[in-house]
C-alpha positions as YAML, in Angstrom:
chain: A
units: angstrom
residues:
- id: 1
  name: MET
  ca: [-29.98, 21.78, 1.85]
- id: 2
  name: VAL
  ca: [-26.71, 20.31, 0.91]
- id: 3
  name: ALA
  ca: [-26.38, 21.63, -1.86]
- id: 4
  name: GLN
  ca: [-26.95, 25.47, -0.52]
- id: 5
  name: ALA
  ca: [-23.96, 25.18, 1.79]
- id: 6
  name: CYS
  ca: [-21.67, 24.52, -0.86]
- id: 7
  name: ARG
  ca: [-23.05, 27.49, -2.99]
- id: 8
  name: THR
  ca: [-22.52, 29.45, 0.41]
- id: 9
  name: ILE
  ca: [-19.02, 28.19, 0.70]
- id: 10
  name: GLU
  ca: [-17.75, 28.69, -2.85]
- id: 11
  name: ARG
  ca: [-19.15, 32.59, -2.22]
- id: 12
  name: SER
  ca: [-17.79, 32.98, 0.93]
- id: 13
  name: GLU
  ca: [-14.53, 34.74, 1.14]
- id: 14
  name: GLU
  ca: [-13.41, 33.63, 4.47]
- id: 15
  name: ASN
  ca: [-13.93, 29.83, 6.00]
- id: 16
  name: VAL
  ca: [-18.02, 29.76, 6.96]
- id: 17
  name: ALA
  ca: [-18.15, 28.00, 10.60]
- id: 18
  name: LEU
  ca: [-20.07, 24.68, 10.89]
- id: 19
  name: GLU
  ca: [-22.55, 26.04, 13.20]
- id: 20
  name: GLU
  ca: [-23.48, 28.64, 10.93]
- id: 21
  name: LEU
  ca: [-23.86, 25.83, 7.99]
- id: 22
  name: ALA
  ca: [-26.12, 24.16, 9.69]
- id: 23
  name: ALA
  ca: [-27.85, 26.68, 11.41]
- id: 24
  name: ALA
  ca: [-28.82, 28.32, 7.66]
- id: 25
  name: ALA
  ca: [-29.99, 24.69, 7.06]
- id: 26
  name: GLY
  ca: [-32.14, 24.42, 10.40]
- id: 27
  name: VAL
  ca: [-30.45, 21.24, 12.09]
- id: 28
  name: SER
  ca: [-28.31, 20.57, 14.21]
- id: 29
  name: ALA
  ca: [-24.18, 20.80, 13.89]
- id: 30
  name: PHE
  ca: [-23.38, 16.93, 14.00]
- id: 31
  name: HIS
  ca: [-26.80, 16.02, 12.44]
- id: 32
  name: PHE
  ca: [-25.46, 18.72, 8.86]
- id: 33
  name: HIS
  ca: [-21.79, 17.61, 9.30]
- id: 34
  name: ARG
  ca: [-23.11, 13.74, 8.79]
- id: 35
  name: LEU
  ca: [-25.76, 15.11, 6.33]
- id: 36
  name: PHE
  ca: [-22.94, 16.66, 4.35]
- id: 37
  name: ARG
  ca: [-20.01, 14.05, 4.55]
- id: 38
  name: LYS
  ca: [-22.53, 11.30, 2.80]
- id: 39
  name: ILE
  ca: [-23.85, 13.12, 0.04]
- id: 40
  name: THR
  ca: [-20.53, 14.76, -1.02]
- id: 41
  name: GLY
  ca: [-18.21, 12.46, 0.08]
- id: 42
  name: VAL
  ca: [-16.36, 14.81, 1.92]
- id: 43
  name: THR
  ca: [-16.45, 16.91, 5.29]
- id: 44
  name: PRO
  ca: [-17.62, 20.75, 5.07]
- id: 45
  name: LYS
  ca: [-14.25, 21.84, 6.11]
- id: 46
  name: ALA
  ca: [-12.82, 19.74, 3.25]
- id: 47
  name: TYR
  ca: [-15.01, 21.49, 0.88]
- id: 48
  name: ALA
  ca: [-14.09, 24.74, 1.47]
- id: 49
  name: ALA
  ca: [-10.63, 23.88, 1.46]
- id: 50
  name: ALA
  ca: [-10.80, 22.31, -2.00]
- id: 51
  name: LYS
  ca: [-12.83, 25.54, -3.80]
- id: 52
  name: ARG
  ca: [-10.18, 27.63, -2.32]
- id: 53
  name: ALA
  ca: [-7.24, 25.37, -4.13]
- id: 54
  name: ASP
  ca: [-8.99, 25.55, -7.19]
- id: 55
  name: ARG
  ca: [-9.52, 29.41, -6.81]
- id: 56
  name: VAL
  ca: [-5.51, 29.26, -6.32]
- id: 57
  name: LEU
  ca: [-5.08, 26.73, -9.36]
- id: 58
  name: ALA
  ca: [-7.05, 29.20, -10.90]
- id: 59
  name: GLY
  ca: [-5.27, 32.67, -10.19]
- id: 60
  name: LEU
  ca: [-2.05, 30.76, -10.94]
- id: 61
  name: GLY
  ca: [-2.85, 29.64, -13.92]
- id: 62
  name: GLY
  ca: [-4.18, 33.14, -15.19]
- id: 63
  name: ALA
  ca: [-2.40, 36.76, -15.50]
- id: 64
  name: ALA
  ca: [-2.99, 37.39, -11.71]
- id: 65
  name: SER
  ca: [0.26, 37.60, -9.13]
- id: 66
  name: VAL
  ca: [0.94, 35.47, -6.60]
- id: 67
  name: THR
  ca: [-0.07, 38.44, -3.87]
- id: 68
  name: GLU
  ca: [-2.98, 39.03, -5.61]
- id: 69
  name: THR
  ca: [-3.67, 34.60, -5.63]
- id: 70
  name: ILE
  ca: [-3.30, 35.24, -2.32]
- id: 71
  name: TYR
  ca: [-6.07, 37.37, -1.12]
- id: 72
  name: ASP
  ca: [-8.46, 35.95, -3.77]
- id: 73
  name: ALA
  ca: [-8.43, 32.80, -2.74]
- id: 74
  name: GLY
  ca: [-9.71, 33.97, 0.39]
- id: 75
  name: PHE
  ca: [-6.83, 33.55, 2.56]
- id: 76
  name: SER
  ca: [-6.02, 36.31, 4.84]
- id: 77
  name: SER
  ca: [-2.03, 36.37, 4.82]
- id: 78
  name: SER
  ca: [0.55, 35.36, 2.96]
- id: 79
  name: GLY
  ca: [2.01, 33.06, 5.96]
- id: 80
  name: ARG
  ca: [-1.18, 31.20, 6.02]
- id: 81
  name: PHE
  ca: [-1.48, 30.50, 2.25]
- id: 82
  name: TYR
  ca: [2.46, 29.25, 1.96]
- id: 83
  name: GLU
  ca: [1.95, 27.12, 4.99]
- id: 84
  name: ALA
  ca: [-1.09, 25.33, 3.14]
- id: 85
  name: ALA
  ca: [0.35, 25.31, -0.75]
- id: 86
  name: PRO
  ca: [2.21, 22.73, -0.64]
- id: 87
  name: GLY
  ca: [-0.87, 20.32, 0.13]
- id: 88
  name: MET
  ca: [-2.41, 21.85, -2.77]
- id: 89
  name: LEU
  ca: [0.04, 21.83, -4.90]
- id: 90
  name: GLY
  ca: [2.41, 19.48, -4.19]
- id: 91
  name: MET
  ca: [5.53, 22.49, -4.65]
- id: 92
  name: THR
  ca: [5.73, 26.12, -4.01]
- id: 93
  name: PRO
  ca: [3.55, 28.47, -5.98]
- id: 94
  name: THR
  ca: [5.93, 29.58, -7.82]
- id: 95
  name: ALA
  ca: [7.44, 26.64, -8.96]
- id: 96
  name: TRP
  ca: [3.76, 25.11, -9.82]
- id: 97
  name: ARG
  ca: [3.16, 28.38, -11.93]
- id: 98
  name: ASN
  ca: [6.77, 27.67, -13.53]
- id: 99
  name: GLY
  ca: [6.06, 24.08, -14.37]
- id: 100
  name: ALA
  ca: [7.31, 22.71, -11.44]
- id: 101
  name: ALA
  ca: [10.71, 24.37, -12.21]
- id: 102
  name: GLY
  ca: [13.29, 23.82, -9.29]
- id: 103
  name: GLU
  ca: [11.57, 20.92, -8.93]
- id: 104
  name: VAL
  ca: [14.06, 17.31, -8.74]
- id: 105
  name: ILE
  ca: [12.28, 14.32, -9.70]
- id: 106
  name: SER
  ca: [14.32, 11.05, -10.55]
- id: 107
  name: TYR
  ca: [12.85, 7.74, -12.41]
- id: 108
  name: ALA
  ca: [13.50, 4.72, -13.80]
- id: 109
  name: VAL
  ca: [11.77, 2.01, -16.55]
- id: 110
  name: GLY
  ca: [11.57, -1.42, -16.15]
- id: 111
  name: LYS
  ca: [9.60, -4.61, -18.01]
- id: 112
  name: CYS
  ca: [6.17, -6.18, -16.97]
- id: 113
  name: SER
  ca: [3.88, -7.66, -17.97]
- id: 114
  name: LEU
  ca: [1.72, -5.03, -20.18]
- id: 115
  name: GLY
  ca: [5.20, -3.93, -21.55]
- id: 116
  name: LEU
  ca: [7.49, -1.04, -19.74]
- id: 117
  name: ALA
  ca: [6.61, 0.74, -16.47]
- id: 118
  name: LEU
  ca: [8.47, 4.22, -15.81]
- id: 119
  name: VAL
  ca: [8.00, 5.06, -12.40]
- id: 120
  name: ALA
  ca: [8.42, 8.65, -11.24]
- id: 121
  name: ALA
  ca: [9.07, 10.43, -7.87]
- id: 122
  name: THR
  ca: [10.09, 13.82, -5.80]
- id: 123
  name: GLU
  ca: [11.02, 14.10, -2.25]
- id: 124
  name: ARG
  ca: [7.28, 13.46, -1.57]
- id: 125
  name: GLY
  ca: [6.95, 10.13, -2.95]
- id: 126
  name: ILE
  ca: [5.70, 8.69, -6.66]
- id: 127
  name: CYS
  ca: [4.25, 12.00, -9.01]
- id: 128
  name: ALA
  ca: [3.73, 9.60, -12.25]
- id: 129
  name: ILE
  ca: [3.60, 5.74, -13.66]
- id: 130
  name: LEU
  ca: [3.34, 5.78, -17.19]
- id: 131
  name: LEU
  ca: [2.75, 2.43, -18.95]
- id: 132
  name: GLY
  ca: [4.22, 1.87, -22.72]
- id: 133
  name: ASP
  ca: [6.62, -0.23, -25.28]
- id: 134
  name: ASP
  ca: [9.31, 2.69, -25.41]
- id: 135
  name: ALA
  ca: [11.67, 4.14, -23.13]
- id: 136
  name: ASP
  ca: [12.78, 6.94, -24.58]
- id: 137
  name: GLY
  ca: [8.52, 7.80, -25.35]
- id: 138
  name: LEU
  ca: [8.21, 7.63, -22.21]
- id: 139
  name: ALA
  ca: [10.87, 9.52, -20.65]
- id: 140
  name: GLU
  ca: [9.64, 12.71, -23.09]
- id: 141
  name: ASP
  ca: [5.85, 12.11, -22.21]
- id: 142
  name: LEU
  ca: [7.59, 12.38, -18.21]
- id: 143
  name: ALA
  ca: [9.52, 15.71, -19.47]
- id: 144
  name: ALA
  ca: [6.14, 17.26, -21.10]
- id: 145
  name: ARG
  ca: [3.86, 16.77, -18.03]
- id: 146
  name: PHE
  ca: [7.04, 18.28, -15.82]
- id: 147
  name: PRO
  ca: [8.53, 21.18, -18.18]
- id: 148
  name: ARG
  ca: [11.09, 22.73, -16.18]
- id: 149
  name: ALA
  ca: [11.44, 20.29, -13.74]
- id: 150
  name: GLU
  ca: [14.99, 18.19, -13.24]
- id: 151
  name: ILE
  ca: [14.27, 15.14, -13.87]
- id: 152
  name: SER
  ca: [17.03, 12.68, -14.22]
- id: 153
  name: HIS
  ca: [17.51, 8.92, -14.68]
- id: 154
  name: SER
  ca: [17.95, 6.52, -11.45]
- id: 155
  name: ASP
  ca: [19.52, 3.90, -11.37]
- id: 156
  name: ASP
  ca: [18.80, 3.41, -7.47]
- id: 157
  name: PHE
  ca: [15.23, 3.27, -7.82]
- id: 158
  name: SER
  ca: [14.91, -0.72, -8.14]
- id: 159
  name: ALA
  ca: [12.51, -0.76, -5.05]
- id: 160
  name: TYR
  ca: [9.84, 1.24, -6.05]
- id: 161
  name: LEU
  ca: [10.19, 0.52, -9.48]
- id: 162
  name: GLY
  ca: [9.69, -3.41, -8.24]
- id: 163
  name: GLN
  ca: [6.60, -2.64, -6.21]
- id: 164
  name: VAL
  ca: [4.85, -0.92, -9.27]
- id: 165
  name: ILE
  ca: [5.82, -3.82, -11.11]
- id: 166
  name: ALA
  ca: [4.91, -6.40, -8.97]
- id: 167
  name: LYS
  ca: [1.10, -4.15, -8.49]
- id: 168
  name: ILE
  ca: [0.88, -4.30, -12.32]
- id: 169
  name: ASP
  ca: [1.29, -8.27, -12.66]
- id: 170
  name: GLN
  ca: [0.08, -9.22, -9.01]
- id: 171
  name: PRO
  ca: [-2.85, -7.19, -8.67]
- id: 172
  name: SER
  ca: [-2.83, -8.46, -4.76]
- id: 173
  name: SER
  ca: [0.88, -7.74, -3.76]
- id: 174
  name: ASN
  ca: [1.02, -5.15, -1.25]
- id: 175
  name: PHE
  ca: [1.13, -1.59, -2.27]
- id: 176
  name: ALA
  ca: [2.51, 1.13, 0.17]
- id: 177
  name: LEU
  ca: [4.45, 3.23, -1.51]
- id: 178
  name: PRO
  ca: [3.71, 7.56, -0.67]
- id: 179
  name: LEU
  ca: [2.41, 9.21, -3.52]
- id: 180
  name: ASP
  ca: [2.86, 12.70, -5.07]
- id: 181
  name: ILE
  ca: [-0.61, 13.44, -6.17]
- id: 182
  name: ARG
  ca: [-1.43, 17.16, -7.88]
- id: 183
  name: GLY
  ca: [-4.43, 18.11, -9.49]
- id: 184
  name: THR
  ca: [-7.44, 20.36, -9.52]
- id: 185
  name: ALA
  ca: [-9.92, 19.95, -5.86]
- id: 186
  name: PHE
  ca: [-12.08, 18.20, -8.37]
- id: 187
  name: GLN
  ca: [-9.42, 15.93, -10.03]
- id: 188
  name: ARG
  ca: [-8.26, 14.78, -6.85]
- id: 189
  name: ARG
  ca: [-12.07, 14.08, -5.37]
- id: 190
  name: VAL
  ca: [-12.30, 11.75, -8.56]
- id: 191
  name: TRP
  ca: [-9.13, 9.54, -8.45]
- id: 192
  name: GLN
  ca: [-9.86, 8.93, -4.72]
- id: 193
  name: ALA
  ca: [-12.86, 7.36, -5.27]
- id: 194
  name: LEU
  ca: [-10.94, 5.71, -7.85]
- id: 195
  name: GLN
  ca: [-8.60, 4.15, -5.14]
- id: 196
  name: GLU
  ca: [-12.17, 3.39, -3.39]
- id: 197
  name: ILE
  ca: [-13.54, 0.54, -6.38]
- id: 198
  name: PRO
  ca: [-12.62, -2.89, -5.11]
- id: 199
  name: ALA
  ca: [-10.46, -4.18, -7.45]
- id: 200
  name: GLY
  ca: [-12.11, -7.01, -9.32]
- id: 201
  name: GLU
  ca: [-14.69, -4.35, -9.60]
- id: 202
  name: THR
  ca: [-15.47, -1.51, -12.19]
- id: 203
  name: ARG
  ca: [-17.95, 1.58, -12.67]
- id: 204
  name: SER
  ca: [-19.19, 3.68, -15.13]
- id: 205
  name: TYR
  ca: [-18.15, 7.18, -15.33]
- id: 206
  name: SER
  ca: [-21.83, 8.49, -14.29]
- id: 207
  name: GLU
  ca: [-21.73, 5.76, -11.36]
- id: 208
  name: VAL
  ca: [-18.77, 7.98, -10.28]
- id: 209
  name: ALA
  ca: [-20.26, 11.56, -11.20]
- id: 210
  name: ALA
  ca: [-23.11, 10.30, -8.71]
- id: 211
  name: GLU
  ca: [-21.33, 9.06, -5.85]
- id: 212
  name: LEU
  ca: [-19.09, 12.20, -6.27]
- id: 213
  name: GLY
  ca: [-22.87, 14.10, -5.69]
- id: 214
  name: GLN
  ca: [-22.21, 15.42, -9.06]
- id: 215
  name: PRO
  ca: [-24.33, 13.44, -11.54]
- id: 216
  name: ASN
  ca: [-24.39, 16.04, -14.47]
- id: 217
  name: ALA
  ca: [-20.41, 15.83, -14.10]
- id: 218
  name: VAL
  ca: [-19.35, 12.73, -16.39]
- id: 219
  name: ARG
  ca: [-17.31, 14.53, -18.69]
- id: 220
  name: ALA
  ca: [-15.64, 16.23, -15.68]
- id: 221
  name: VAL
  ca: [-15.26, 12.49, -14.56]
- id: 222
  name: ALA
  ca: [-13.78, 11.45, -17.91]
- id: 223
  name: GLY
  ca: [-11.39, 14.46, -17.50]
- id: 224
  name: ALA
  ca: [-9.80, 13.66, -14.57]
- id: 225
  name: CYS
  ca: [-9.23, 9.60, -15.54]
- id: 226
  name: ALA
  ca: [-7.69, 11.24, -18.58]
- id: 227
  name: ALA
  ca: [-5.25, 13.17, -16.38]
- id: 228
  name: ASN
  ca: [-4.32, 10.85, -13.82]
- id: 229
  name: ARG
  ca: [-0.64, 9.91, -14.26]
- id: 230
  name: LEU
  ca: [-1.03, 7.30, -12.11]
- id: 231
  name: ALA
  ca: [-1.78, 3.91, -13.56]
- id: 232
  name: VAL
  ca: [-2.44, 0.94, -11.30]
- id: 233
  name: ALA
  ca: [-1.49, 3.49, -8.11]
- id: 234
  name: VAL
  ca: [-4.90, 5.16, -9.03]
- id: 235
  name: PRO
  ca: [-7.02, 2.83, -10.79]
- id: 236
  name: CYS
  ca: [-8.60, 5.00, -13.77]
- id: 237
  name: HIS
  ca: [-8.67, 0.85, -15.59]
- id: 238
  name: ARG
  ca: [-11.45, 0.06, -13.11]
- id: 239
  name: VAL
  ca: [-13.80, 3.18, -14.86]
- id: 240
  name: VAL
  ca: [-15.96, 1.70, -17.96]
- id: 241
  name: GLY
  ca: [-18.31, 2.99, -20.24]
- id: 242
  name: ARG
  ca: [-22.21, 2.65, -19.41]
- id: 243
  name: ASP
  ca: [-22.96, -0.64, -21.59]
- id: 244
  name: GLY
  ca: [-19.55, -1.80, -19.69]
- id: 245
  name: SER
  ca: [-17.44, -0.66, -23.44]
- id: 246
  name: LEU
  ca: [-13.46, -0.21, -22.21]
- id: 247
  name: SER
  ca: [-12.29, 2.24, -24.26]
- id: 248
  name: GLY
  ca: [-10.95, 5.56, -22.90]
- id: 249
  name: TYR
  ca: [-7.67, 4.24, -20.90]
- id: 250
  name: ARG
  ca: [-5.08, 6.74, -22.31]
- id: 251
  name: TRP
  ca: [-2.46, 3.86, -21.97]
- id: 252
  name: GLY
  ca: [-4.82, 1.31, -24.39]
- id: 253
  name: VAL
  ca: [-7.62, -0.47, -23.97]
- id: 254
  name: ALA
  ca: [-5.36, -4.15, -24.52]
- id: 255
  name: ARG
  ca: [-3.40, -2.78, -21.32]
- id: 256
  name: LYS
  ca: [-7.16, -1.86, -19.95]
- id: 257
  name: ARG
  ca: [-8.33, -4.88, -20.62]
- id: 258
  name: ALA
  ca: [-5.79, -7.37, -18.90]
- id: 259
  name: LEU
  ca: [-5.70, -5.14, -15.85]
- id: 260
  name: LEU
  ca: [-9.19, -5.69, -15.70]
- id: 261
  name: ALA
  ca: [-9.39, -9.42, -16.33]
- id: 262
  name: ARG
  ca: [-5.96, -10.07, -13.63]
- id: 263
  name: GLU
  ca: [-8.22, -8.35, -11.06]
- id: 264
  name: ALA
  ca: [-11.47, -10.15, -11.67]
- id: 265
  name: GLU
  ca: [-9.39, -13.33, -11.53]
- id: 266
  name: THR
  ca: [-7.25, -12.21, -8.32]
- id: 267
  name: ALA
  ca: [-10.39, -11.30, -6.52]
...
């Protein structure tokens, strides 16, 4: 029932009313809404918005113009598209297509128990937390992720940097910084699922895929973990192999093991 509703939403060029989806399934709108959310983890409206965001990203990443993307994604007007664009992309459509051109990103690097941590932020919040052993290498990694943004080192970044390092060194410390999360609709669903894994616990890639209602998307889940820019804040270190192996952490297995051990002790 829910799978059929998902296909209907994906095929539709316009928003499908909840009542229409429920009627097609032969149940009440209340029951359908509750069932859809239980199985997919999101509401029908959020699922439709996520699929529309996927179409926007695909259009902007291809040869289509922004105008073509607007209507191909199912928006009835350019006004509604530009109103929704910041939430989907974290920036204007043109800036996203041009590699974050015009985006202003500030960053700082500090020492932590895992080596060095780079914390970068836009005006909306933290857009990257990178771990490593070389400050120049971390800065180059940040530049590669936002190739046309205006990136500068900031000495007035101690508050953000301090909270992040505290979270790395002491998992029980409070972390309430705003995040500027950017990714496809599926990636954002995976990252949300990771944030819901309690500290001290782990999930396998297949378990995360199953929780998303897409048990065959194990590789896609692994890909979303690999694409994560926000170490610790989006805890991809809590995802392990089916046999409990710690492979697949972009910042090194040793750091992953240390983070998990620290969280287990705290829990």
